[in-house]
ZAFI-869845 format. One record per residue (C-alpha): y, z, x. Coordinates in steps of 0.1 Angstrom, whole numbers, plus 5000, padded with zeros to 4 digits. Each point is the difference from the previous one (the first is absolute). Example, Ala and Ser with C-alpha at 12.3 -4.5 7.8 and 13.67 -1.06 7.14 Angstrom:
BEGIN
((4955 5078 5123))
((5034 4993 5014))
//
This chain:
BEGIN
((5624 7411 2429))
((5022 5012 5028))
((5031 4992 4979))
((4985 5019 4971))
((4992 5030 5022))
((5035 5000 5015))
((5015 4999 4965))
((4977 5028 4989))
((5011 5021 5030))
((5037 4993 4993))
((4995 5011 4963))
((4983 5031 5012))
((5028 5007 5024))
((5026 4995 4974))
((4982 5025 4977))
((4999 5028 5025))
((5014 5032 4987))
((5011 5032 5016))
((4997 5032 4980))
((5009 5035 5010))
((4995 5031 4980))
((5012 5035 5009))
((5012 5031 4984))
((5036 5002 4989))
((5019 5026 5021))
((5033 5017 4994))
((5024 5012 5027))
((4992 5037 4996))
((4962 4994 5004))
((5006 4978 5031))
((5023 5026 5017))
((4978 5030 4992))
((4964 4986 5003))
((4998 4968 5019))
((5027 5000 5027))
((5012 5028 5022))
((5027 4999 5027))
((4988 5003 5035))
((5010 5032 5017))
((5018 4995 5033))
((4987 5026 5025))
((5031 4996 5022))
((5032 5018 4995))
((5034 4984 5001))
((5005 5013 5035))
((4967 4987 5012))
((5007 4966 4986))
((5034 4998 5017))
((4984 5011 5033))
((4974 4973 4996))
((5026 4973 4994))
((5021 5011 5029))
((4971 5005 5024))
((5002 4978 5031))
((4969 4985 5015))
((4991 4972 5023))
((4989 4978 4972))
((5032 5006 4981))
((5021 4993 5031))
((4981 4968 5006))
((5003 4989 4964))
((5038 5007 5000))
((5004 4981 5033))
((4981 4970 4987))
((5020 5001 4968))
((5033 5001 5018))
((4990 4973 5026))
((4978 4976 4981))
((4997 4978 5031))
((4976 5025 5014))
((4975 4992 4972))
((4995 4964 5010))
((5013 4995 5036))
((4971 5018 5018))
((4975 4977 4983))
((5022 4968 5001))
((4978 4970 5005))
((5019 4982 5028))
((4978 4968 5000))
((5002 4995 4963))
((5035 5011 4991))
((5023 4997 5030))
((5004 4962 5000))
((5007 4999 4963))
((5025 5028 5002))
((5019 4984 5029))
((5002 4967 4982))
((5011 5017 4968))
((5026 5021 5019))
((5015 4969 5016))
((5002 4982 4966))
((5016 5030 4984))
((5025 5004 5028))
((5011 4963 4996))
((5009 5009 4964))
((5014 5034 5008))
((5026 4988 5025))
((5020 4978 4977))
((4996 5023 4970))
((5013 5030 5021))
((5031 4980 5009))
((5005 4988 4964))
((4995 5033 4983))
((5025 5017 5023))
((5026 4979 4982))
((4989 5014 4967))
((5003 5035 5015))
((5036 4992 5010))
((4992 5007 5037))
((5000 4977 5030))
((4967 4979 5004))
((4988 5019 5031))
((4994 5031 4979))
((4975 4980 4980))
((4981 4995 5032))
((5001 5037 5008))
((4986 5007 4965))
((4972 4975 5006))
((4989 5018 5031))
((5001 5038 4999))
((4987 5006 4964))
((4972 4975 5005))
((4989 5017 5032))
((5000 5034 4983))
((4981 4988 4969))
((4971 4989 5022))
((4993 5037 5007))
((5009 5017 4966))
((4993 4974 4973))
((4968 4999 4980))
((5001 4963 4991))
((4984 4975 5024))
((5017 4969 4986))
((5036 5009 4989))
((5027 4987 5023))
((5030 5024 4999))
((5035 4992 5010))
((5031 4985 4984))
((4998 4992 4963))
((5025 4981 4979))
((5003 5025 4971))
((5004 5030 5022))
((5024 4982 5023))
((5021 4991 4971))
((5001 5036 4987))
((5010 5012 5035))
((5027 4973 5002))
((5014 5010 4967))
((5004 5036 5012))
((5015 4989 5033))
((5026 4978 4983))
((5009 5028 4976))
((5005 5025 5027))
((5017 4976 5025))
((5018 4973 4980))
((5020 4973 5016))
((5032 5015 4987))
((4997 5029 5025))
((5000 4978 5030))
((5030 4976 4996))
((5021 4995 5031))
((5038 4997 4995))
((5015 4966 5010))
((5010 4997 5036))
((5038 5003 5008))
((5009 5005 4963))
((4992 4963 4992))
((4992 4988 4965))
((4964 4992 5009))
((4974 5015 4978))
((4983 5031 5013))
((4966 4995 5016))
((4970 5023 4999))
((4988 5020 5030))
((4964 4988 4997))
((4988 5020 5030))
((5012 5033 4986))
((4988 4991 4965))
((4965 4991 5013))
((4998 5031 5021))
((5008 5022 4970))
((4975 4982 4978))
((4973 5004 5026))
((5007 5038 4999))
((4997 5000 4962))
((4967 4981 5001))
((4986 5022 5028))
((5009 5033 4982))
((4986 4986 4967))
((4968 4991 5018))
((4998 5035 5015))
((5003 5016 4966))
((4975 4976 4985))
((4975 5010 5027))
((5005 5037 4994))
((4995 4996 4962))
((4968 4979 5005))
((4986 5026 5025))
((5007 5029 4976))
((4985 4981 4970))
((4969 4993 5021))
((4996 5036 5012))
((5004 5012 4964))
((4972 4976 4989))
((5024 4980 4978))
((4983 4967 5007))
((4995 4996 4963))
((5037 4994 4993))
((4995 4963 5003))
((4981 5000 4968))
((5032 5006 4981))
((5012 4966 5012))
((4979 4979 4976))
((4991 4965 5011))
((5023 4983 4974))
((5028 5022 5011))
((4995 4992 5037))
((4997 4963 4993))
((5031 4999 4979))
((5019 5020 5026))
((4989 4978 5029))
((5008 4969 4981))
((5035 5014 4994))
((5002 5009 5037))
((4991 4964 5009))
((5029 4988 4978))
((5023 5023 5020))
((4987 4987 5033))
((5004 4964 4991))
((5036 5006 4987))
((5008 5019 5032))
((4988 4970 5021))
((5020 4974 4982))
((5031 5005 5022))
((4979 4996 5032))
((4984 4968 4986))
((5034 4985 4990))
((5019 5014 5030))
((5027 5017 4980))
((5017 5033 5008))
((4998 5024 4971))
((5000 5037 4996))
((4967 5018 4995))
((4998 5021 4968))
((4979 5030 4991))
((4995 5021 4969))
((4999 4990 4963))
((5006 4963 4993))
((5000 4992 5037))
((4979 4970 4994))
((5025 4985 4975))
((5029 5008 5024))
((4982 4983 5029))
((4993 4969 4980))
((5036 4999 4988))
((5013 5004 5035))
((4978 4972 5014))
((5009 4976 4971))
((5037 5007 5004))
((4998 4991 5037))
((4975 4972 4998))
((5027 4974 5009))
((5000 5014 5035))
((4962 4993 5005))
((4991 4990 5035))
((4981 4967 4995))
((4982 5002 5033))
((4987 5035 4992))
((4989 4989 4966))
((4981 4970 5013))
((4982 5020 5026))
((4991 5027 4975))
((4987 4975 4974))
((4979 4982 5026))
((4984 5032 5011))
((4995 5011 4964))
((4982 4968 4991))
((4979 5001 5032))
((4990 5036 4996))
((4991 4995 4963))
((4978 4970 5009))
((4982 5020 5027))
((4995 5028 4976))
((4984 4977 4975))
((4977 4985 5027))
((4989 5034 5011))
((4991 5010 4964))
((4982 4968 4992))
((4980 4997 5033))
((4996 5037 5008))
((4962 4997 5001))
((5001 4970 5024))
((5027 5012 5023))
((4988 5025 5027))
((5034 5016 5001))
((5030 4994 4977))
((5026 4975 5013))
((5028 5022 5014))
((5029 4984 4982))
((5025 5027 5007))
((4997 5000 5038))
((5000 4962 5001))
((5033 5000 4980))
((5015 5027 5022))
((4991 4982 5033))
((5011 4966 4988))
((5032 5011 4984))
((5009 5022 5030))
((4994 4971 5023))
((5022 4976 4979))
((5027 5026 4996))
((5001 5006 5038))
((4999 4962 5008))
((5027 4991 4975))
((5021 5032 5003))
((5001 5003 4962))
((5019 5033 5003))
((5029 4985 5018))
((5001 4964 4988))
((4990 5005 4963))
((5009 5037 4994))
((4965 5009 4991))
((4994 5038 5000))
((4973 5010 5025))
((4981 5032 5007))
((5021 5007 5031))
((4994 5022 5029))
((4966 5018 5000))
((4999 5028 5027))
((4970 4999 5023))
((4978 5031 5002))
((4996 5031 4978))
((5026 5026 4991))
((4995 5036 5012))
((4993 5025 4972))
((5029 5016 4983))
((5005 5026 4973))
((5011 4986 4966))
((5034 5010 4986))
((4989 5027 4976))
((5035 5004 4985))
((4991 4970 4978))
((4970 5018 4984))
((5017 5014 4968))
((5009 4965 4987))
((4966 4985 5006))
((4976 5025 4984))
((4996 4981 4967))
((4996 4966 5017))
((4974 5014 5025))
((4978 5012 4971))
((5001 4965 4984))
((4993 4982 5033))
((4972 5025 5009))
((4981 4996 4967))
((5005 4962 4998))
((4989 4996 5036))
((4969 5021 4995))
((4990 4982 4967))
((5002 4966 5018))
((4979 5012 5029))
((4973 5019 4980))
((4996 4971 4975))
((4993 4976 5029))
((4977 5025 5017))
((4979 5005 4969))
((4996 4962 4995))
((4987 4994 5035))
((4979 5032 5000))
((4982 4989 4968))
((4995 4965 5014))
((4985 5012 5033))
((4981 5031 4988))
((5018 5029 5015))
((5023 5027 4986))
((5037 5010 5007))
((5016 5034 4996))
((5032 5000 4981))
((5012 5032 5014))
((4993 4989 5036))
((5018 4967 4993))
((5030 5020 4989))
((4999 5020 5033))
((4994 4968 5020))
((5030 4982 4985))
((5021 5032 5003))
((4992 5003 5037))
((5006 4963 5006))
((5035 5003 4984))
((5009 5034 5014))
((4991 4995 5036))
((5012 4964 5001))
((5034 5009 4986))
((5008 5017 5033))
((4996 4965 5016))
((5025 4983 4976))
((4976 4985 4974))
((5003 4998 4962))
((4974 5008 4973))
((4967 4980 5000))
((4971 4996 4977))
((4970 4977 4995))
((5008 4963 4998))
((4979 4979 4977))
((5006 4967 5018))
((4992 5013 5035))
((4970 5021 4987))
((4985 4968 4985))
((5005 4982 5033))
((4984 5029 5019))
((4970 5002 4977))
((4995 4962 4995))
((5001 4993 5038))
((4970 5024 5006))
((5017 5033 5006))
((4974 5028 4999))
((5020 5031 5010))
((5035 5011 5010))
((4994 4987 5035))
((5015 4968 4985))
((5032 5020 4991))
((5000 5014 5035))
((4999 4965 5015))
((5028 4989 4977))
((5022 5028 5010))
((4994 4993 5037))
((5011 4964 4994))
((5032 5012 4983))
((5005 5023 5030))
((4997 4971 5024))
((5026 4980 4981))
((5025 5030 4999))
((4996 5008 5036))
((4997 4966 5016))
((5012 4971 4978))
((5021 5014 4972))
((5030 4981 5013))
((4983 4967 4991))
((5008 5006 4963))
((5038 5003 5005))
((5008 4965 4987))
((4976 5003 4970))
((5020 4990 4968))
((5002 5027 4974))
((4993 4975 4973))
((4965 4995 5014))
((4993 5037 4996))
((5013 4998 4964))
((4976 4971 4993))
((4971 5021 5015))
((5009 5029 4977))
((5002 4978 4969))
((4967 4982 5006))
((4982 5033 5006))
((5011 5012 4966))
((4984 4971 4981))
((4970 5021 4992))
((5022 5027 4985))
((5015 4975 4975))
((4965 4990 4989))
((5000 5035 4983))
((5020 4984 4972))
((4966 4987 4988))
((4992 5036 4990))
((5023 4997 4970))
((4977 4977 4978))
((4969 5019 5011))
((5015 5034 4991))
((5013 4986 4967))
((4964 4993 4991))
((4984 5032 5013))
((5026 5028 4997))
((5035 4997 4987))
((5008 5036 5012))
((4992 4990 5036))
((5020 4969 4995))
((5030 5022 4990))
((4995 5021 5031))
((5000 4968 5022))
((5031 4986 4983))
((5019 5033 5001))
((4992 5005 5037))
((5011 4964 5008))
((5032 5000 4979))
((5011 5035 5010))
((4994 4993 5037))
((5019 4967 4999))
((5030 5014 4982))
((5002 5036 5012))
((4987 4996 5035))
((4966 5009 5015))
((5006 5038 5002))
((5013 5005 4964))
((4977 4973 4987))
((4970 5018 5014))
((5010 5033 4984))
((5005 4983 4966))
((4967 4982 5003))
((4981 5032 5007))
((5017 5019 4972))
((4992 4971 4976))
((4963 4999 5011))
((4997 5038 4993))
((5016 4995 4966))
((4974 4973 4992))
((4973 5026 5007))
((5016 5024 4975))
((5004 4971 4975))
((4963 4992 5003))
((4990 5036 4992))
((5024 5001 4971))
((4990 4966 4986))
((4962 5000 5002))
((4976 4980 4979))
((4989 5021 4971))
((4970 4988 4980))
((4974 5012 4975))
((4965 4991 5012))
((4972 4987 4979))
((4963 4996 5006))
((4986 4965 5007))
((4967 4998 4980))
((4969 4998 5021))
((5017 5011 5032))
((5013 5032 5015))
((5035 4985 5004))
((5031 5013 4983))
((5030 4976 4998))
((5034 4997 4984))
((4996 4994 4963))
((5033 4982 4998))
((4991 4975 5027))
((4963 4993 4994))
((4986 4992 4966))
((4965 5012 5009))
((5012 5036 5007))
((4995 5022 4969))
((5010 5036 4994))
((4976 5027 4988))
((5010 5013 4966))
((5021 5031 5003))
((5001 4999 5039))
((5030 4989 5021))
((4995 4993 5037))
((5034 5000 5017))
((5005 4985 5035))
((5032 5000 5021))
((5000 4988 5036))
((5023 5025 5015))
((5001 5036 5012))
((5016 5026 4977))
((5029 5020 5015))
((5035 5013 4990))
((5016 4965 5000))
((4977 4984 4975))
((4982 5028 4981))
((5021 4995 4969))
((4995 4962 5002))
((4963 5006 5002))
((4999 5023 4970))
((5021 4975 4979))
((4978 4971 5010))
((4969 5020 4990))
((5015 5008 4966))
((5010 4963 4995))
((4967 4985 5011))
((4977 5024 4982))
((5021 5003 4968))
((4996 5038 5001))
((5034 5017 5001))
((5005 5037 4995))
((5032 4994 4982))
((4984 4977 4975))
((4970 5023 4996))
((5024 5029 4993))
((5018 4979 4974))
((4967 4991 4984))
((4989 5036 4999))
((5033 5010 4983))
((4995 4972 4975))
((4965 5013 4993))
((5012 5035 4994))
((5028 4988 4976))
((4974 4979 4981))
((4977 5030 4998))
((5028 5022 4985))
((5009 4972 4976))
((4965 4995 4987))
((4995 5037 4996))
((5032 5002 4979))
((4988 4971 4979))
((4967 5016 4994))
((5016 5032 4988))
((5024 4980 4978))
((4971 4981 4983))
((4982 5033 4991))
((5031 5009 4977))
((4991 5037 5000))
((5026 5024 4984))
((4998 5038 5003))
((5015 5024 4975))
((5002 5038 5002))
((5001 5021 4968))
((4996 5038 4998))
((4982 5000 5033))
((4974 4974 4989))
((4998 4968 5018))
((4992 4970 4979))
((4993 4964 5008))
((5020 4976 4979))
((4982 4967 5001))
((5013 4967 4988))
((4990 4988 4965))
((4977 4973 5013))
((4979 5026 5019))
((4994 5024 4971))
((4969 4982 4988))
((4984 5002 5033))
((5008 5036 5006))
((4966 5013 4990))
((4982 4976 5021))
((5021 5010 5030))
((4993 5037 4994))
((4962 4993 5000))
((5004 4982 5033))
((5027 5023 5014))
((4981 5011 5031))
((4987 4965 5009))
((5033 4984 4993))
((5018 5026 5022))
((4976 4993 5029))
((5003 4962 4996))
((5038 5002 4999))
((5001 5020 5033))
((4975 4976 5016))
((5021 4970 4989))
((5032 5016 5014))
((4984 5007 5034))
((4986 4965 5003))
((5033 4985 4991))
((5019 5021 5025))
((4974 4993 5028))
((5001 4963 4993))
((5037 4999 5003))
((5000 5022 5032))
((4973 4981 5020))
((5011 4965 4992))
((5001 4985 5035))
((5034 4995 5015))
((4988 4974 5025))
((4969 4977 5003))
((4998 5009 5037))
((4979 5030 5008))
((4996 4995 5038))
((5023 4989 5028))
((4987 4991 5035))
((5025 4999 5028))
((4987 4976 5027))
((5014 5013 5033))
((4980 4978 5024))
((5033 4986 5014))
((5018 5034 5001))
((5005 5011 5036))
((5018 5032 4993))
((5015 5022 4972))
((5027 5025 5008))
((5008 5032 4980))
((5025 4982 4978))
((4975 4973 4991))
((4973 5025 4993))
((5023 5021 4978))
((5010 4969 4980))
((4964 4990 4995))
((4990 5036 4990))
((5029 5006 4976))
((5006 4966 4985))
((4965 4987 4998))
((4974 5027 5000))
((5018 5028 4982))
((5019 4979 4975))
((4972 4977 4990))
((4973 5026 4998))
((5022 5025 4981))
((5008 4974 4973))
((4966 4984 4999))
((4973 5027 4998))
((4972 4976 5011))
((5020 4981 5026))
((4986 4999 5036))
((5018 4988 5031))
((4979 4990 5030))
((5013 4993 5036))
((4977 4979 5022))
((5000 4981 5033))
((5023 5023 5020))
((4991 5026 5027))
//
């Protein structure tokens, strides 16, 4: 019984119907009778005064928006959060130290500047950032972009020293002068990036990141990872090659490494490969047992400590010619103004770095905010990153953004707020002030291994290709164009090409929409594509046309052409059919006159009808019926002409334009619809009706 009752309830539920009945309204009636615009009692001057009025509440809201730390620090639960934040901060600092040293090599500056960039910006973000879990600091992609600009503005060729005493020895490079110049370039670029991000934030341009679609960003970052790996090959192999920048720099770098591969330092290669394998194994263990491990195994700091100890004990730099980090000055540098004479050459690069850096940060911030149930402000994030970059640049740092690997460590180890970031920055400060010299014998190949392993997650983005092939080939094209253009043309030009191509795909989508004729599915209120579903059937004489795009100047002609093609109603064909009807009418009228064979003769002012011989016999009968015959003849003529004239030119008497997916129509689109559809169709077909539905 229970099963039968359940089945009965399911049948009843499946038969539920929803009906709605209402009067059909037209636009004029709605505007004049149903809806009326609200009248604003305030004048423009009053509205401006209201917006510019300063009050205590507005001041407080502006202060809390500018310093988000004030929204959560006063109510910070010390007993619940402090221990977790301290543990998370220490764990993040353990990862941040070696990454700061390694990413400085990508930025083409000495490693100590990576430590500076891991302290000042992280400290500032604690006060100005809206995300509670993002770990800002050095990032591989941004560091590589900065390094490309620094190498372009300060190439090795400008710093060759002539051979001493006119000997035949090859000229050597003044590395100290070169590095100092590259630091100046990186600092000025960071200053300009900070200014751009602050201005964009104040102008409420936080939405600019939406123009960097996810396939574009993933293709771009994958290409950047390729550039990073290629740039680290020379450190892994221990060969001396020139660093290239600009278009085809990746190809030139690979060619240079391969051409000099015979001079590989075997000791350097062995150390690098051992570190590479060890770090990759630790990364796999952390991913597999992340739920069981209280904190991730700090593979990077273990490698740094062990390799530094071995290098110091075995004097790898002197005995085996292994390149090491070298002297790391103790303490912090005093603030200094950037060399603004370099600004004109860096404007374009600074915009690219600013947008990419912000897009990385806001994407991470939104992920963690959604996971933990709070919100982030894109405009304030722009201001926060801008202030971090601008203020820190006076202390010799390079551009920073959110790091995915460190953010995951900070979040997974129990970080609740940016107190964890504050603890991490203080640990970096301790290293810089007190024990920075310990890393002097650290082999550079170890830093290259750290960089390469941290990019393994980026290379997993190649898995997007089969997924996008199944879901959206246009997004796949965006991914591939971003990847190929960034690899071949460099990250700056590649990003511009990718953005331009992404915008073109939007135009292509609007100009190549799906145009269908809808038919009714019997027994339902559904209307589906008649070409795709066999159940969908059209009503006789009615065409329902659907196009999933807006109608504007770029696609209005395409929309009208698709409408003519799908409905089979074309003004040109209708005009031709009408002319054919008129010709047929004239021809039939002429034939009718010819068949009557009437001849008229005039003699002495008397008009006589001369009839054919065959009609003489019936003349009397016709005279008797003259009046009736005359009326019948006129009636026959009128009926014949009317039949010819009203013969339908088309079987379609109504066209319904389904505009449920139309977001907007500009003046060009409206004009095209009015002239090509409404006026043309209705003037040629007297009973034709054109209806627009579903758009407001």
